[in-house]
TIGUKOL-664277 format. One line per 2 residues: number of its first residue (from 1); their letters; for each residue x, y, z negated of N, C-alpha, C. Coordinates in pm, 1 decimal. Each point is the difference from the previous one (the first is absolute). Layout:
% residues N
NUM) A) X/Y/Z/X/Y/Z/X/Y/Z; ...
***
This chain:
% residues 142
1) MI) -3528.5/-1003.9/459.4/72.7/29.5/128.2/100.8/92.2/-38.8; 114.8/-44.1/45.9/126.8/70.7/-34.4/-7.3/114.2/120.7
3) KK) 31.2/124.5/-36.7/20.3/99.0/104.3/152.3/-12.1/58.4; -30.8/47.8/127.7/144.1/14.2/84.1/104.1/79.4/-71.8
5) QD) -26.6/104.3/-67.9/92.2/82.7/-55.3/84.6/-86.2/-103.9; -91.4/-82.4/-94.9/55.5/-80.4/-92.4/79.3/-91.1/50.8
7) LI) -31.6/-55.6/110.4/87.9/-103.6/37.4/125.3/46.3/77.2; 20.9/120.5/40.6/79.9/104.5/58.9/96.9/3.6/-136.5
9) AL) -45.6/73.4/-125.8/63.7/27.6/-90.4/76.6/-124.2/-60.1; -88.0/-116.7/-4.5/52.5/-120.1/-44.9/148.9/-36.0/80.3
11) AV) -32.8/-0.3/128.3/108.7/-27.5/85.0/126.1/86.4/-4.8; -16.8/95.6/-22.0/122.3/111.4/-31.1/66.7/-19.5/-119.6
13) VA) -82.9/-21.2/-118.3/67.0/-33.7/-123.0/64.8/-156.7/8.9; -46.3/-107.0/54.7/43.8/-99.1/34.2/129.4/6.1/74.1
15) IM) -3.5/90.8/104.3/144.6/12.2/85.1/104.2/35.5/-75.9; -50.8/115.3/-102.0/109.8/54.8/-75.7/78.1/-88.3/-107.8
17) VV) -112.6/-67.3/-48.5/63.5/-91.7/-96.3/68.0/-117.4/43.6; -22.8/-20.5/125.0/104.4/-130.7/78.3/130.3/81.6/28.5
19) LY) -23.7/119.2/52.1/123.7/80.9/16.2/99.0/7.6/-123.5; -76.3/36.2/-93.1/77.8/22.4/-144.0/73.4/-149.5/-2.7
21) GI) -84.9/-114.4/20.1/67.8/-123.6/-23.2/116.7/-50.9/70.8; -25.6/51.4/122.5/132.0/0.1/122.1/107.0/53.0/-31.0
23) FD) -7.6/113.7/-67.4/118.6/90.7/-28.6/44.4/-83.3/-149.1; -67.7/-36.9/-70.3/63.3/-41.0/-125.8/58.7/-146.9/35.0
25) GI) -32.6/-92.6/112.2/56.4/-106.8/40.4/102.9/22.3/59.8; 27.0/128.5/65.0/133.5/31.3/82.5/112.0/14.3/-101.8
27) KD) -59.4/78.9/-99.4/92.7/80.4/-95.8/76.8/-127.9/-75.2; -100.4/-97.5/-65.5/73.4/-116.3/-62.2/75.7/-86.4/92.7
29) TL) -42.3/-14.1/108.5/86.0/-93.0/102.8/124.5/71.4/33.6; 29.3/139.0/-2.7/124.6/70.4/8.9/62.1/-22.7/-106.0
31) AH) -53.9/26.6/-126.0/94.8/12.5/-128.4/15.3/-149.4/-50.5; -76.9/-126.3/38.3/48.9/-124.7/-58.4/13.6/-104.7/109.2
33) HY) -45.1/22.8/116.9/28.9/-119.6/101.1/31.0/59.7/134.0; 66.2/104.9/-9.8/60.4/42.0/125.9/80.0/-91.7/112.6
35) SI) 90.6/-82.1/-69.5/72.9/-82.2/78.8/-56.3/-118.3/57.7; -143.2/-28.3/-28.0/-70.0/-99.9/78.5/-154.7/58.0/59.6
37) SI) 22.0/132.3/6.0/-112.9/70.5/64.6/16.5/33.0/145.9; -101.1/68.3/72.7/-5.0/33.1/128.7/86.4/123.8/10.1
39) FK) 32.7/77.9/-108.1/77.6/121.4/2.5/147.2/-19.3/-7.3; 55.9/-126.6/-15.7/126.1/-18.6/18.6/76.5/4.5/117.6
41) QG) 47.9/113.2/17.1/84.2/61.4/131.7/109.4/60.1/4.5; 41.6/19.9/-139.0/113.7/79.6/-28.3/-34.4/142.0/14.0
43) SL) -122.9/27.6/-22.8/-41.5/129.9/1.6/27.1/93.2/-94.5; 65.5/110.6/-14.2/42.6/93.8/-97.1/-129.1/40.0/-71.8
45) FW) -124.5/21.9/92.9/-113.2/43.5/-58.0/-100.0/-111.3/-96.9; 16.7/-114.1/41.1/-88.2/-104.1/-43.7/70.2/-81.0/-124.7
47) DA) 117.3/-10.2/8.1/82.1/-84.5/-86.0/42.9/99.4/-140.1; -87.2/-55.5/-106.2/3.0/59.9/-142.3/136.0/-0.5/-46.2
49) SI) 96.5/-87.9/31.3/114.4/-24.7/-59.5/112.5/111.9/51.0; -63.3/80.2/112.0/113.9/82.5/63.1/-63.8/118.4/48.0
51) SW) -136.0/-1.7/-23.4/-68.8/129.3/53.3/-8.3/112.3/-106.3; 51.6/-26.8/-127.3/18.1/104.5/-59.2/124.4/94.6/41.3
53) CN) 57.4/-39.8/69.8/128.5/68.9/78.7/-68.7/148.0/76.7; -127.7/-3.5/54.3/-64.4/50.7/71.5/-27.9/126.8/-70.4
55) KW) -5.3/19.8/-139.5/-43.2/109.4/-77.3/129.1/90.9/-23.1; 127.7/-82.5/2.4/91.2/68.3/-52.6/142.7/24.0/110.6
57) EN) 67.8/114.6/-3.5/90.2/11.9/107.0/119.8/-80.6/-45.2; 67.6/-77.5/111.8/100.1/-88.8/2.7/-50.0/-128.2/-116.8
59) CE) -119.0/-40.4/-16.6/-56.7/-98.6/-95.2/75.1/43.9/-159.6; 22.6/112.4/-24.1/37.1/36.9/-135.2/-94.9/70.7/-61.7
61) SG) -71.7/-52.7/-113.0/-109.6/59.5/-78.5/60.8/156.6/-65.3; -98.7/70.2/23.4/40.5/128.3/-59.8/-24.7/128.1/113.7
63) KE) 52.9/-31.6/115.4/-33.7/110.8/113.9/-92.7/-38.3/90.5; -124.5/37.7/9.6/-78.1/-25.8/92.8/37.3/12.1/158.4
65) RF) -66.9/-129.1/61.7/46.6/34.6/144.4/-70.5/87.1/76.2; -116.2/44.2/-58.3/-77.3/117.7/62.4/-83.5/60.4/-95.3
67) LG) -43.5/120.7/-18.3/-71.2/76.0/-82.7/-115.6/-91.3/-37.5; -45.9/-34.3/-111.0/-97.3/-91.0/-56.7/-2.2/-154.0/38.9
69) SS) 120.3/-58.8/41.6/15.7/-126.1/32.9/-23.7/-119.5/-125.1; 32.4/66.8/-112.9/5.1/-86.3/-139.8/-143.3/61.4/-78.8
71) SW) -75.9/92.9/42.5/-118.3/24.2/-56.5/-122.6/28.3/79.4; -41.8/113.4/53.7/-143.1/-7.6/85.4/20.3/-44.4/136.4
73) LV) 124.5/-36.4/41.9/1.8/-34.0/125.8/41.0/-148.9/7.4; -11.1/-57.7/-133.8/79.3/-150.3/-2.6/-56.1/-94.7/94.7
75) WT) -146.6/26.7/21.0/-89.2/-86.0/84.3/78.6/-25.1/148.3; 52.6/90.0/32.0/88.1/6.9/127.4/121.0/-100.5/32.0
77) TD) 39.3/-12.1/-138.8/140.1/-79.5/19.3/11.5/-140.9/-2.8; -123.8/-75.1/-46.4/25.9/-131.8/26.4/-160.1/-61.0/-4.9
79) GW) -14.0/-124.9/39.6/-142.2/-77.9/-4.2/-64.0/-3.2/-111.7; 75.8/-47.5/-128.7/-69.2/-8.4/-139.5/-57.8/119.4/-20.9
81) HL) 77.1/137.4/18.8/-60.5/126.1/-48.4/-98.9/37.9/89.1; -10.3/-43.8/139.4/-123.8/24.4/82.8/-103.5/-70.8/-43.1
83) MK) 8.9/-124.9/-8.6/-114.2/-49.8/-48.0/-79.1/40.2/-138.9; 107.3/43.4/-94.5/-67.7/52.2/-116.2/-47.5/141.8/11.4
85) FL) 41.0/74.1/114.2/-81.8/124.0/20.0/-105.2/-14.1/37.2; -24.3/-100.3/92.8/-122.2/-21.6/80.6/-97.4/-47.4/-107.0
87) QN) 58.9/-109.9/-80.6/-103.2/-56.3/-110.4/-57.7/133.8/-102.0; 101.5/76.6/-34.7/-36.1/116.4/-79.5/-108.4/96.2/76.1
89) RL) 24.8/34.8/120.9/-88.2/88.2/60.5/-153.7/-60.6/15.1; 18.3/-129.6/22.5/-138.2/-68.7/20.2/-62.5/3.1/-128.3
91) WL) 55.8/-45.2/-112.3/-44.7/-14.9/-119.7/-69.4/142.5/-71.5; 59.1/91.5/34.5/-38.3/133.3/-36.0/-135.3/54.9/79.1
93) FF) -16.7/-86.9/108.3/-153.1/46.4/83.5/-112.1/-28.4/-80.3; 13.8/-116.4/-95.3/-117.9/-36.9/-62.9/-38.3/96.8/-127.1
95) PA) 84.0/39.1/-92.5/-29.9/85.5/-101.2/-48.0/141.0/80.1; 94.5/43.6/85.9/-52.2/122.7/57.3/-120.6/16.7/65.3
97) LF) -52.9/-126.3/66.1/-114.9/10.1/63.6/-112.6/-10.9/-137.5; 24.1/-62.7/-96.2/-99.3/-0.3/-124.2/-20.7/161.6/-38.9
99) LT) 110.3/36.1/-30.8/-5.9/155.1/-56.2/-74.5/83.6/96.4; 39.3/-17.2/115.6/-67.8/96.5/135.2/-158.0/-36.3/-2.0
101) VS) -51.3/-120.0/-40.5/-143.1/-17.7/-2.3/-59.3/51.0/-129.2; 61.4/-15.0/-125.7/-50.0/28.9/-94.8/29.8/144.3/-80.7
103) FH) 90.2/59.6/68.9/36.1/138.9/-50.3/-64.7/110.8/84.6; -66.3/95.3/-93.4/-54.6/106.4/78.5/56.1/139.4/-51.3
105) FE) 43.1/70.0/98.4/69.3/151.8/-35.1/-118.1/99.8/35.1; 16.9/117.7/-53.0/-102.9/104.0/24.4/27.3/73.4/117.8
107) SR) 105.4/-8.5/59.7/54.6/60.0/107.3/-37.6/-98.7/155.3; -61.9/70.7/97.9/-27.8/-74.5/102.2/115.0/-57.8/76.7
109) FW) 115.4/76.9/1.0/118.6/-35.7/69.7/42.4/-139.6/-68.1; 12.4/-7.5/-143.8/61.4/-98.8/-51.8/-111.0/-105.5/-0.4
111) NF) -114.8/8.3/20.5/-93.6/-98.0/25.4/-26.8/-80.2/114.8; 80.4/45.5/101.2/34.5/-50.0/141.9/42.4/-142.3/-31.3
113) TL) -36.7/-99.6/51.9/41.3/-152.7/-27.0/144.5/-7.4/14.6; 42.5/29.7/138.7/130.9/-20.3/27.3/102.0/90.5/-93.7
115) VK) -30.4/119.4/-9.5/79.3/94.0/-109.2/8.6/-78.0/-131.0; -107.8/-27.9/-45.6/-15.2/-82.1/-150.3/90.0/-115.0/1.1
117) FL) 1.9/-78.9/118.2/69.9/-139.4/12.1/138.8/44.0/-12.9; 42.4/92.5/82.2/142.4/23.3/31.9/58.1/64.1/-155.3
119) LF) -52.9/93.7/-44.7/3.0/58.5/-135.8/43.4/-114.7/-109.3; -107.6/-83.6/-6.8/28.2/-124.5/-98.5/91.1/-88.8/48.4
121) YV) 25.4/-34.1/125.9/103.2/-82.3/19.2/135.5/26.1/-3.0; 27.4/121.0/20.0/138.6/81.2/-23.5/-5.0/16.5/-139.2
123) FL) -100.3/44.3/-77.5/32.0/2.4/-145.0/32.2/-145.9/-52.6; -50.8/-94.6/25.5/13.1/-137.2/-60.2/137.6/-42.9/44.6
125) AV) 60.5/44.0/140.3/122.6/-29.7/26.0/99.9/57.9/-85.5; -23.9/131.7/-29.3/99.8/42.1/-96.0/-6.3/-43.4/-146.6
127) VQ) -132.7/-24.8/-47.1/-15.4/-69.3/-117.8/95.9/-140.5/11.4; -26.9/-68.8/93.2/96.8/-133.4/-0.2/145.6/16.0/16.9
129) SV) 46.6/98.8/69.7/129.2/42.9/11.9/66.3/21.8/-128.6; -85.2/88.5/-50.4/60.4/43.1/-157.3/2.5/-120.5/-84.2
131) GF) -87.7/-97.0/-10.8/-9.1/-130.0/-90.3/128.8/-65.0/45.9; 35.8/-35.1/122.7/103.2/-87.4/44.7/137.0/74.4/-17.2
133) TM) 12.4/133.3/19.9/105.0/83.8/-34.7/42.9/-7.8/-165.0; -108.2/12.1/-69.0/31.8/2.3/-151.5/28.6/-140.8/-61.5
135) MY) -36.9/-108.2/64.6/48.6/-134.6/-9.8/130.5/-23.2/45.8; 20.6/8.5/128.5/116.0/-36.2/68.8/115.2/63.1/-13.6
137) DW) -16.2/145.9/-5.8/133.4/85.7/-3.0/20.3/46.9/-164.9; -92.1/11.0/-74.4/25.0/53.0/-114.3/-8.1/-101.3/-141.9
139) LL) -89.2/-109.2/26.1/-6.6/-93.8/-115.2/55.9/-139.8/16.8; 4.8/-35.5/131.1/19.3/-158.7/-9.5/180.7/-15.9/18.3
141) LR) 39.2/95.7/82.6/141.9/-27.8/30.1/83.0/91.2/-84.7; 120.9/-65.2/-55.5/73.2/71.6/-73.4/129.2/30.9/73.5
***
């Protein structure tokens, strides 16, 4: 007999995986099929061919339109980066949850489930950002 809590857990995970797929589908549509998609409305936010302008003042690369518009707040500038942001936040949920369940601290405060989860979630987000920055800003582009 399957327990109610197991069904709820399965449903939550399934919903999260479906959301991940939705975000991925939107990202690919914006990047590769915008002209024949439901997003085609001439929107500066959804059209990947022009939405890069949202990051830069006067559409000129080099001077950010607002603080963080080309880095930590890039997800607010266009649809593709928003979907990527949501995908990454969702993806980090699973390893953070795994670490929360399997890790044990001596301190009672750090063993509080929500505190542990947030600690691991933020840690993993920073690690992911460091990995991205190393490749994108330092190694891949000349």
